[in-house]
C-alpha positions, -999 to 999 in steps of 0.1 A, spaced: -418 -787 17 -381 -788 9 -387 -812 -20 -414 -789 -34 -390 -759 -33 -363 -780 -50 -386 -791 -77 -399 -756 -82 -364 -742 -86 -357 -769 -112 -389 -762 -131 -383 -748 -166 -414 -727 -164 -403 -712 -130 -368 -704 -144 -382 -688 -174 -406 -667 -153 -377 -657 -129 -356 -647 -159 -384 -624 -172 -389 -609 -137 -351 -601 -134 -352 -584 -168 -382 -563 -157 -365 -553 -125 -333 -544 -143 -352 -523 -169 -371 -506 -141 -339 -498 -123 -323 -484 -155 -354 -462 -161 -352 -449 -125 -315 -440 -129 -322 -424 -163 -351 -404 -149 -331 -393 -119 -302 -382 -141 -325 -362 -164 -340 -344 -134 -305 -337 -120 -293 -323 -154 -325 -302 -157 -319 -288 -122 -283 -280 -130 -293 -263 -163 -318 -242 -144 -293 -232 -118 -267 -223 -144 -293 -203 -164 -303 -184 -133 -266 -176 -125 -261 -163 -160 -292 -142 -161 -286 -127 -126 -250 -119 -133 -260 -101 -165 -289 -82 -150 -275 -75 -116 -238 -72 -125 -228 -98 -99 -193 -112 -102 -177 -143 -88 -189 -136 -53 -224 -147 -61 -211 -182 -72 -190 -186 -40 -219 -174 -18 -244 -195 -35 -222 -226 -31 -219 -220 6 -256 -214 11 -267 -244 -10 -243 -267 8 -256 -254 41 -292 -260 31 -285 -295 16 -255 -309 35 -262 -344 23 -263 -334 -14 -231 -333 -34 -226 -311 -65 -229 -276 -51 -192 -267 -51 -181 -234 -67 -164 -254 -95 -196 -274 -102 -217 -242 -102 -194 -228 -128 -199 -259 -149 -237 -254 -146 -232 -218 -158 -211 -231 -188 -238 -257 -195 -265 -230 -198 -242 -209 -219 -235 -238 -242 -272 -249 -245 -292 -217 -239 -325 -230 -252 -348 -246 -225 -355 -273 -250 -321 -286 -241 -337 -309 -215 -353 -329 -243 -320 -335 -262 -296 -364 -258 -271 -343 -239 -296 -340 -211 -297 -378 -208 -260 -385 -203 -243 -383 -169 -232 -350 -155 -195 -356 -158 -199 -367 -194 -214 -332 -200 -184 -316 -181 -161 -335 -205 -180 -322 -235 -178 -286 -222 -141 -289 -215 -130 -306 -248 -154 -299 -276 -157 -264 -292 -184 -269 -318 -221 -271 -309 -229 -297 -336 -199 -318 -325 -209 -317 -289 -244 -329 -298 -229 -357 -320 -208 -370 -291 -237 -367 -267 -259 -387 -290 -233 -414 -295 -225 -416 -258 -262 -421 -251 -267 -446 -280 -236 -468 -272 -234 -463 -234 -199 -449 -235 -181 -445 -202 -165 -411 -195 -131 -425 -204 -144 -439 -237 -160 -406 -245 -127 -388 -238 -109 -412 -261 -134 -407 -288 -131 -369 -286 -93 -370 -285 -92 -392 -317 -118 -369 -334 -143 -397 -339 -169 -373 -353 -146 -365 -383 -136 -401 -390 -171 -417 -389 -185 -427 -423 -153 -413 -440 -140 -445 -457 -142 -447 -495 -169 -473 -503 -190 -486 -532 -219 -493 -508 -243 -469 -525 -240 -488 -558 -242 -523 -544 -264 -523 -513 -300 -513 -508 -303 -476 -495 -310 -485 -459 -282 -511 -457 -259 -488 -476 -263 -459 -451 -258 -482 -421 -227 -499 -437 -211 -465 -446 -217 -452 -410 -201 -484 -396 -167 -476 -413 -144 -448 -405 -112 -433 -419 -86 -433 -405 -85 -460 -379 -63 -453 -349 -42 -482 -336 -19 -463 -313 -29 -485 -284 -9 -514 -299 25 -497 -291 39 -506 -325 62 -485 -348 55 -477 -384 79 -505 -395 56 -533 -380 47 -561 -404 12 -573 -412 13 -604 -389 27 -583 -361 -2 -559 -364 -28 -588 -366 -14 -605 -335 -14 -572 -316 -49 -564 -326 -62 -598 -314 -42 -594 -282 -60 -561 -276 -93 -573 -290 -115 -553 -266 -97 -520 -275 -98 -530 -312 -135 -537 -311 -140 -503 -295 -121 -486 -323 -140 -505 -350 -173 -492 -334 -205 -506 -321 -219 -539 -335 -187 -557 -345 -182 -592 -331 -149 -610 -336 -150 -643 -355 -114 -651 -361 -79 -643 -373 -63 -660 -404 -97 -675 -410 -92 -705 -433 -111 -710 -465 -108 -738 -490 -117 -731 -526 -112 -758 -553 -87 -776 -532 -66 -745 -525 -63 -729 -490 -68 -692 -484 -66 -672 -452 -85 -641 -443 -67 -617 -421 -96 -609 -398 -132 -619 -399 -161 -602 -380 -198 -603 -379 -217 -571 -376 -248 -574 -353 -267 -544 -366 -259 -549 -403 -265 -587 -400 -236 -595 -422 -200 -608 -421 -172 -582 -424 -139 -593 -440 -109 -571 -429 -77 -572 -449 -47 -554 -435 -19 -540 -458 13 -523 -446 18 -507 -480 -2 -480 -498 -34 -491 -515 -31 -509 -548 -60 -517 -572 -52 -554 -571 -60 -555 -533 -97 -548 -542 -97 -579 -565 -83 -601 -538 -108 -589 -513 -136 -593 -538 -126 -630 -540 -127 -634 -503 -162 -619 -501 -175 -642 -528 -161 -672 -508 -176 -661 -475 -210 -655 -492 -208 -690 -508 -195 -710 -479 -202 -692 -446 -231 -667 -450 -265 -680 -439 -296 -673 -461 -309 -648 -436 -276 -628 -435 -270 -597 -456 -243 -596 -482 -208 -598 -468 -188 -565 -469 -151 -559 -469 -127 -534 -454 -92 -528 -468 -70 -512 -441 -39 -497 -458 -10 -476 -445 -21 -449 -469 -42 -444 -500 -46 -423 -531 -83 -415 -528 -89 -413 -566 -71 -446 -573 -92 -462 -546 -125 -448 -560 -116 -461 -595 -106 -495 -582 -139 -500 -563 -160 -492 -594 -148 -524 -610 -157 -549 -583 -189 -567 -577 -189 -569 -539 -195 -542 -514 -163 -529 -498 -145 -499 -483 -109 -486 -482 -95 -467 -452 -61 -459 -437 -48 -468 -403 -24 -450 -380 -1 -469 -356 10 -435 -341 -18 -410 -336 -14 -378 -355 -21 -347 -335 -57 -336 -345 -68 -300 -350 -74 -281 -318 -102 -296 -298 -103 -268 -273 -138 -256 -266 -151 -222 -278 -165 -219 -243 -140 -207 -217 -122 -233 -196 -129 -234 -159 -98 -213 -152 -110 -188 -178 -145 -187 -162 -129 -181 -128 -108 -152 -143 -139 -138 -160 -159 -139 -127 -129 -125 -107 -115 -97 -129 -91 -88 -101 -70 -120 -108 -51 -128 -140 -64 -157 -161 -52 -190 -146 -45 -176 -112 -55 -197 -82 
């Protein structure tokens, strides 16, 4: 019997079957969690909508929220989430998404505390929906979502200067454009503006996980100072990646000076070499990204018109600039409390 079990465990057919079963179980677990989350968000939206409507029709103030919190916690002592603070978030949720169709949108499929972060930090409806969709698509944690909001990811995505529309098929062009951003924020490196190229390269590879997060979904790191030999001469690419969604190599060249037209020529050469020596037949054309300390947009646009390979130009920041106000148009929790308790000044405990 023992030998039979040992042989079974070693069987390739059994291991393959077990692997498939594990995947099914994991997918089922994920669907169960997702369904449970959707039901919870739906419930919270309904409670928030009820609070809004009854306060408007009945003229009830903060007392109804506090009383409701006590009664719900008494009725469901084992269920978390019915604190006065959380009920105010539910009210804010219904105020931000007043349409019942909200339950079909991406925002209703992300975790509750992700939604609370959006309510606290994002003022624009379209921007909230953008972050919700990206958080759902890429599985962002709450801390990653916060970081993306604080670095204004919605304003940077797809903002690099490129020649993709002229050199890539429409579908590939759109995906490639969306994969690049401008500017890139490298404040996590802890470097000053006087840092040299090699210092930045080394720091980026030391912080590769954070670097890949800033680059965006789909980038896989291949190497730094990637060696190429062309006609007996050696050349070294600053950073080489492979993009899993675009199915192509991405050459990144880093410059600590403002953009110069000759940089595009150098990058064009590297792309040609990668296409000739590294790219597989099933891969899409290699694309390039020039990261410069600053750029003249018109100069960059003119420079890209004269090259044969697809590439983009973007700036990077070693010290994050303070973005425009990201405060929500919705009231903060303190403001909500002040609104519901008119006898207290805004911000009072």
